[in-house]
Residue frames relative to the residue before (quaternion, step in Angstrom):
aa qw qx qy qz dx dy dz
M 1.0000 0.0000 0.0000 0.0000 0.00 0.00 0.00
D 0.6135 0.5549 -0.3509 0.4389 3.58 1.03 -0.74
F 0.6495 0.5172 -0.3121 0.4618 3.58 0.97 -0.92
F 0.6433 0.5299 -0.3167 0.4528 3.59 0.95 -0.88
L 0.6727 0.4854 -0.2978 0.4723 3.58 0.92 -0.88
C 0.6231 0.5307 -0.3338 0.4676 3.57 1.06 -0.70
V 0.6638 0.4903 -0.2966 0.4805 3.59 0.92 -0.91
L 0.6466 0.5141 -0.3193 0.4643 3.58 0.93 -0.85
G 0.6386 0.5227 -0.3207 0.4650 3.60 0.99 -0.80
M 0.6621 0.5013 -0.3076 0.4645 3.58 0.96 -0.83
V 0.6203 0.5356 -0.3351 0.4648 3.57 1.03 -0.76
L 0.6635 0.5029 -0.3034 0.4635 3.58 0.93 -0.89
I 0.6295 0.5207 -0.3357 0.4690 3.60 1.02 -0.73
V 0.6832 0.4782 -0.2900 0.4695 3.60 0.85 -0.97
E 0.6670 0.4972 -0.3027 0.4651 3.60 0.99 -0.80
G 0.7198 0.4644 -0.2603 0.4454 3.60 0.96 -0.77
L 0.5333 0.6770 -0.3895 0.3250 3.58 1.15 -0.54
P 0.6824 0.4740 -0.3250 0.4518 3.67 0.76 -0.82
Y 0.6378 0.5234 -0.3378 0.4530 3.61 1.02 -0.72
F 0.6611 0.4961 -0.2940 0.4799 3.57 1.08 -0.76
A 0.7498 0.4349 -0.2178 0.4486 3.57 0.81 -1.03
F 0.8191 0.1104 -0.0104 0.5628 3.61 0.98 -0.84
P 0.0433 -0.8541 0.5167 0.0404 3.64 0.57 1.02
A 0.6592 0.5087 -0.3244 0.4489 3.61 0.93 -0.81
K 0.6714 0.4828 -0.3018 0.4744 3.59 0.93 -0.85
M 0.6265 0.5312 -0.3439 0.4551 3.60 1.05 -0.63
K 0.6098 0.5343 -0.3518 0.4679 3.60 1.05 -0.68
E 0.6530 0.5022 -0.3065 0.4770 3.56 0.96 -0.88
F 0.6428 0.5214 -0.3155 0.4641 3.60 0.96 -0.85
I 0.6568 0.5061 -0.3152 0.4616 3.60 0.92 -0.87
R 0.6203 0.5283 -0.3489 0.4630 3.61 1.02 -0.68
K 0.6585 0.5014 -0.3082 0.4690 3.59 0.99 -0.85
V 0.6380 0.5131 -0.3287 0.4707 3.60 0.99 -0.76
A 0.6506 0.5187 -0.3184 0.4542 3.59 0.96 -0.84
A 0.6869 0.4788 -0.2750 0.4725 3.60 1.11 -0.65
A 0.5401 0.6353 -0.4019 0.3785 3.60 1.22 -0.32
S 0.5460 -0.6166 0.4520 0.3426 3.55 -1.17 0.55
D 0.6314 -0.5423 0.3996 0.3840 3.55 -1.23 0.49
A 0.6293 0.5494 -0.3274 0.4414 3.56 1.01 -0.84
S 0.6465 0.5127 -0.3174 0.4673 3.58 0.96 -0.84
L 0.6692 0.4968 -0.3002 0.4639 3.55 0.92 -0.88
H 0.6084 0.5434 -0.3443 0.4648 3.59 1.09 -0.71
R 0.6759 0.4947 -0.2913 0.4622 3.58 0.88 -0.96
I 0.6533 0.5054 -0.3116 0.4698 3.59 0.93 -0.85
G 0.6602 0.5086 -0.3034 0.4620 3.57 0.93 -0.91
L 0.6480 0.5065 -0.3177 0.4718 3.60 0.97 -0.81
A 0.6569 0.5101 -0.3108 0.4600 3.58 0.92 -0.90
L 0.6654 0.4988 -0.3074 0.4626 3.59 0.96 -0.79
M 0.6434 0.5116 -0.3230 0.4689 3.58 1.01 -0.76
V 0.6517 0.4980 -0.3195 0.4746 3.59 0.94 -0.84
A 0.6444 0.5132 -0.3251 0.4645 3.60 0.94 -0.83
G 0.6535 0.5085 -0.3048 0.4706 3.58 0.99 -0.81
L 0.6395 0.5163 -0.3201 0.4712 3.56 0.99 -0.80
I 0.6428 0.5105 -0.3216 0.4719 3.59 0.97 -0.79
L 0.6564 0.5094 -0.3121 0.4606 3.59 0.93 -0.86
V 0.6445 0.5061 -0.3188 0.4762 3.57 0.98 -0.81
A 0.6494 0.5118 -0.3127 0.4676 3.59 0.97 -0.86
L 0.6577 0.4972 -0.3074 0.4751 3.59 0.96 -0.81
G 0.6608 0.5161 -0.2988 0.4558 3.56 1.02 -0.77
R 0.6676 0.4966 -0.2997 0.4668 3.60 1.15 -0.55
M 0.5497 0.6268 -0.4047 0.3757 3.65 1.21 -0.23
């Protein structure tokens, strides 16, 4: 559980950094994401999940 909380904390830090460092650019990025098609977002989400799964698998070796 400690490892999970540590990983979750790191994810939150990495996710929050762009909003803290570049708030105006993040607003523009969010507008572009909102305008993207559902199919594009599905493909991006799938690619990110597969990449994350590969990284986790590599980390467990």
